C-alpha positions in Angstrom: 24.2 10.9 -8.5 21.7 9.8 -11.2 21.8 6.8 -13.4 23.2 8.3 -16.6 26.0 10.1 -14.4 26.8 6.5 -12.7 27.1 4.9 -16.1 29.6 7.3 -17.3 31.7 7.5 -14.1 31.5 3.9 -12.7 29.8 1.5 -15.3 31.9 2.2 -18.1 35.4 1.7 -16.5 34.2 -1.4 -14.8 32.9 -3.0 -18.3 36.4 -1.9 -19.9 38.3 -3.5 -17.0 36.0 -6.8 -17.0 35.8 -7.6 -20.7 39.1 -6.0 -22.0 37.5 -3.5 -24.3 40.1 -1.4 -25.8 38.0 1.4 -27.5 35.7 3.5 -25.2 33.2 3.8 -28.0 32.8 -0.1 -27.9 31.4 -0.1 -24.4 27.8 -1.2 -24.6 25.1 1.1 -23.5 21.2 1.1 -23.3 20.3 3.0 -26.5 16.6 3.1 -25.9 13.7 1.6 -24.0 10.4 0.6 -25.9 7.2 0.2 -24.0 4.3 -1.7 -25.6 0.8 -2.7 -25.0 -1.5 -4.8 -27.0 -5.3 -3.9 -27.0 -7.3 -6.3 -29.0 -10.6 -4.9 -27.5 -9.7 -1.5 -29.0 -11.0 -2.5 -32.3 -14.5 -3.0 -30.8 -14.6 -0.2 -28.3 -12.7 3.0 -29.0 -13.1 4.1 -25.3 -10.7 1.6 -24.1 -8.0 3.2 -26.1 -8.9 6.7 -24.6 -8.7 5.2 -21.2 -5.5 3.3 -21.6 -3.6 6.2 -23.2 -3.8 8.2 -20.1 -2.2 6.0 -17.8 0.3 4.7 -20.4 1.3 8.3 -21.1 1.5 8.7 -17.3 3.8 5.9 -16.7 6.1 6.9 -19.8 6.2 10.4 -19.4 5.6 11.2 -23.2 3.0 10.8 -25.7 2.1 7.3 -26.9 2.0 6.2 -30.5 -1.2 4.1 -31.4 -0.3 1.1 -33.5 -2.6 0.1 -36.1 -3.2 -3.3 -37.9 -1.3 -3.6 -41.1 -3.4 -6.3 -42.7 -7.2 -7.5 -42.4 -7.7 -10.8 -40.7 -11.4 -12.0 -40.9 -11.0 -14.6 -38.3 -10.2 -12.0 -35.7 -12.7 -9.4 -36.9 -9.6 -7.1 -37.5 -9.6 -4.8 -40.4 -6.6 -2.7 -41.8 -5.8 0.3 -39.8 -7.9 -0.6 -36.7 -6.0 0.5 -33.5 -4.3 -2.8 -32.0 -2.0 -1.1 -29.3 0.3 1.5 -28.3 4.0 2.1 -28.1 6.6 4.6 -26.6 10.2 4.9 -27.2 12.3 6.7 -24.5 15.9 7.9 -25.1 18.2 9.9 -23.2 17.6 11.5 -19.8 14.0 10.2 -20.0 15.1 6.7 -20.4 17.6 6.8 -17.4 14.8 8.3 -15.3 12.2 5.7 -16.3 15.1 2.9 -15.5 15.7 4.5 -12.2 12.0 4.5 -11.3 11.5 1.0 -12.6 14.5 -0.7 -10.8 13.9 1.2 -7.4 10.2 1.7 -7.2 8.2 -0.3 -9.5 9.7 -3.8 -9.6 9.8 -4.1 -5.7 6.2 -3.3 -5.8 5.4 -6.6 -7.9 3.7 -9.2 -5.8 6.1 -12.1 -4.9 8.8 -10.4 -6.7 12.0 -12.5 -6.6 13.9 -10.9 -9.4 13.5 -10.7 -13.1 14.4 -13.6 -15.4 18.2 -14.0 -16.6 17.0 -15.6 -19.9 14.7 -13.1 -21.6 17.8 -11.7 -23.8 17.7 -12.1 -27.6 20.8 -13.1 -29.7 21.8 -9.4 -29.9 21.7 -8.7 -26.2 18.3 -6.8 -26.0 16.2 -7.7 -22.9 12.4 -7.7 -22.8 10.7 -7.7 -19.5 6.6 -8.5 -19.3 4.9 -6.4 -16.5 1.8 -8.6 -15.4 0.0 -5.4 -14.4 0.2 -1.7 -14.8 -1.0 -0.8 -11.1 2.4 -1.4 -9.9 3.5 2.0 -11.3 2.8 4.9 -8.8 1.4 6.9 -11.5 -1.5 4.8 -12.2 -4.6 5.5 -9.9 -6.2 2.1 -9.2 -9.6 3.8 -9.1 -9.4 5.3 -12.5 -8.5 2.2 -14.6 -11.2 -0.1 -16.3 -9.1 -3.2 -16.2 -5.9 -4.4 -15.2 -3.4 -4.8 -18.0 0.0 -5.8 -18.7 2.8 -4.2 -20.7 6.0 -5.1 -22.4 9.2 -3.2 -21.6 12.3 -3.9 -23.9 15.9 -2.6 -23.5 17.6 -2.2 -26.6 21.4 -1.8 -26.3 24.7 -1.8 -28.2 26.1 -4.9 -26.6 27.6 -7.6 -29.0 26.1 -10.5 -27.2 23.9 -11.5 -24.3 26.7 -11.9 -21.6 27.7 -8.3 -22.1 24.1 -7.1 -22.0 23.5 -9.0 -18.9 26.6 -7.5 -17.1 25.5 -4.1 -18.3 21.9 -4.3 -16.9 23.1 -5.8 -13.7 25.5 -2.7 -13.4 22.8 -0.3 -14.0 20.7 -2.0 -11.3 18.3 -4.6 -12.8 17.3 -6.9 -10.0 17.9 -10.4 -11.7 16.9 -13.7 -10.0 19.6 -15.0 -7.7 21.5 -18.1 -9.3 20.5 -21.3 -7.3 23.7 -23.5 -6.8 23.2 -27.0 -6.8 25.4 -29.1 -4.5 
């Protein structure tokens, strides 16, 4: 059973029962996943952008959009429209496939992994996860990267608050840190 099917058949009824949701359309869901990477060196060396886009697109499974500077900042030697990073937005089946890969393969490969933080939610329930290195993804060939870089993964959902969003991600399989009970 894939994650999208599990959401429809198991997670939706669980959330309805736990939170007393009356309308099935009010059940929270992950609407999209946004992957971001900042490349400050790309303003000086365009080759970095070309090398990074290869592994970034391999991780996400779709074409990356190069983000450009909106304004010039002289202190950072940054000009308007200089490339400063990349972003990818995943929706639908590709999003669920990425979540499955992230929860089952990628996160357990992180060194000294104890679980992800429980406090990375914003007011609306979106969750942002920072990955310290891209080499934990199986698609990245360690011999072909120029530098170990991190990326940011944001889970955008339709939950009304962080508590509901936390439960949704927990049921989807997000490996949160265990709560420490103090005696």
